[in-house]
N, C-alpha and C positions, 0 to 999 in steps of 0.2 A: 341517594342511592340508585335511582333510575339510571343515572349514566353509566353505572357499572353493570347493568342487566345483562347476562350472559346465556344465549341461548344455544351455544356450543356444546356438544356432546362428544366426549372420548369413549368410543365403542372398544371393549376390549375381549375378545374370544379366547377363553381360558382353557377350553378343552375339557377332558376328564380330570378333575381335581378334587382331592378331599374336602368335605364339607366343613371343616375346622379351619383349613388353609383358606378356603374362599372367605369364610366368616371372618378372620383375621385380615384379609384384604380390604374388606367392605369397612371394617371397623378403621382402618387406617385410611382410607380415602374419605369416609365420614368425619374422621377427626380432622384431616386436613382443611375440609369446606366449613366446617363449624369455627374452626381456629380463625380461618381468614374472616368470616363474618365478625367474630368479635373483635379482631384486630381492626377491622373498618369501623367500628363503633367508636374507637378511641383514637385513631389517628387522623390528621387532617385530610380534608376531601382530596387534595392532589396525590396523598400517599394511599388512597384508598384502592384496592385491586378487585376485580371482578372474581367471583367464585366458580369452580370448575364442576363441570357435571360429568358422570360417568355412567356407563350402561354395560355391564358384564353380563356376558353370557358364557353358559358353562353345563357340565352334566357332573354327577356325582357317583361315586362308589355306592353301593345299598346303604342307606341311612334313614333311620326314623327319628323325626324332631318333633318336639312338643312344645309350642308356644305358651306364652305367661299366663294366657287365659284357658289354657286345654286342662284335659283330666288324664290323670295317668292311666286309670282303668280303661280308657280307650286302646292301650296297647294289651292286646290279647295274647301275648306269648311272654313267657319268662325271658328277662333280659339275657341270661346266660344262653339259653336255646335260640335266642336269636341271633347270638353270635356264632355258636357252634354248628347251628342247622341251616341258617339262612345267609351267614356271612356277612351280616349288618351290624351296624352300631346304633346306638340311642342316645340322643341329646337332647336336653332342655334348653331352649334358647329364647332370647329377648326380641320376640315379634308377637304379633297379634295371631289370633287363630287357634285351633286345637293340633293335634296329631296329624302328620302325614309323613309321604314316603317320598324319597328321593333315590334315584338309580340310574343306572346306565339306559340310554335311548329315551331318556327325559329331558327336554329343554328347558333349563333353569335361567331366569333373567333376573337380574339384581340391577335394577335403577338406583343410582345414587346421586340424586338430584337436589339443587338448592331451589325449592318451589318459589322463592323469592325471585327467580328468573323467570318463571311462568306464570303462576297463580298460587295463592295461598289457601287451598281449598282441598282437605285430605278426601272427603266424598267424591268431588271432582277426580281428583288423582285415580282413585280407585277405579271408577267407572270408566275412565280412558284406558287404563290398564287393560281391564275387561273387553273393552271395545277394540283394540289392538290385536287381541286373541280372536274375538269374534270375526272380524274382516279377514283374518289370517286364515281361519278354518273355511269361511266362505269360499276362498280360493280353490279349497279341495272338495267344493260341493256340499260342504256340511251346514246345515242350519243351527247355527249355536245362539245361546242367549243367556239370559240372567233368570234367577228364580227370587222373587222378592224375600229379602231377609236372609239370603244365603250369599256369601262372597265367592266369586269365582265364576268359572263358565260352564255351561251345561250344553247337553243334547237332548232332545225331545223335551225341553223346557216348558212348553206351553201345551203339553199333551194332557190327557184326562188324568188329574192327579191322584184318582183310585186306583190307577193301575201301577202306579210307582215305577213309571218305566223311564224317567229322567236318569241321566247318566253324567257324572261330574268328568270332564275330560282335563280342566286346569284348575288348580288350587292357588290360593294368593293370601300372602300374610305380609304386612308392612310394620315397619316401626317408622316414627318420624319424630324429630327433636329439632327444635329451632327452623322448623320448616325443610329441614333436610331428610330425605328418605333412606331406608335401608331395605334390606331383604326384596320380596317382589313376587314373582310368578313361578309355578313348574306345570308346563304343560307335557301332556303324556303323549309322546310321539312314537316310539316303537318301545315302551316301557314293558318289563313284563309285570303284568297286572297280578299275578299270583302274590306278590308282596303285600298286596292291599288287603289279602285275607285275614292277615294276622293283626289288622287294626280296625277301629270304627274311624274311617278318614274323615278328619275335619269335625268328628263328634256326631257326624250325620248316620243314623242307623238304618234308614228305609230307601236310600238311593244307591245305585251302583257307581263303579267307577270304569271309564274307557279310555282308549288312545286313539289316536289318529290312525295306527296301522290297523287296530282292531275295527274301527269302522271302515276302512277302505280295501281291507283285505291284502295290504301289502306295505312292506316298510318304505319310509320317506326318509331321505337324507336330513339328518337334523340341521346341517348347515343351510339347507335350503328354507327350512322352517324358520331359522334364526333370522335370515335375510328378509322374509316377508313380515315378520313381526317387527323387525327394526325399522321398516319402511313405513309400517302403518304407525309406530310410535312417533316416528318423526314430524309424519303428516299431522297427527293428532294434536301433538304439543307444540308444533311449529319449531322443531328442533333443527339445529344445523350441525352436520358431522366435521368434527376435527380431522383433517387429513393428516395420517401419521406415516 
């Protein structure tokens, strides 16, 4: 199979798209990769084909999503009020992690990768996703990092823990099967943070949520941030861009 390793990535910028629509597109691309891998196992070597990798960037209308390991009680508002008062929707989805919010002004990234093309290590995969965000935020003068035992990217991550000043700026939740990934990260760029008041974000009760705009004091173009995240992902994973 080594002769069929493919590090090229098809980057697709979907703009503002309904969560369910993006989910369906992820499922479709995920299935094409898995089906090709299964076909490669049964056909002669000269008929085997490399799998394709994808990186989707988008933003969503207001939606709360709950992962398979999440707790419904972390949604602090009745679902009916959520729709009528906040104009948001609520979905239970097949990814890791607890409850989170997606909305306009948030950069969402969905890498749909065959990790057989890169490395078969989910822990390393998650750390490199985090690293791409950390490097991106550093370009805006923000010192971001990790908190042990908590997935995602944080500010004031190494501060005095008794002051509870750590602020989450990027949530992450992934699904992987047959070393093919789905879902990904949600970076708060110009997000309306008031939506987070209605949940316990990621099930964490003692830490705040922030955004790039809140930290800098001005809004940043989503496209600009996406380009930086893409560049760092490509460098960290050794990816190559498919020119379309």
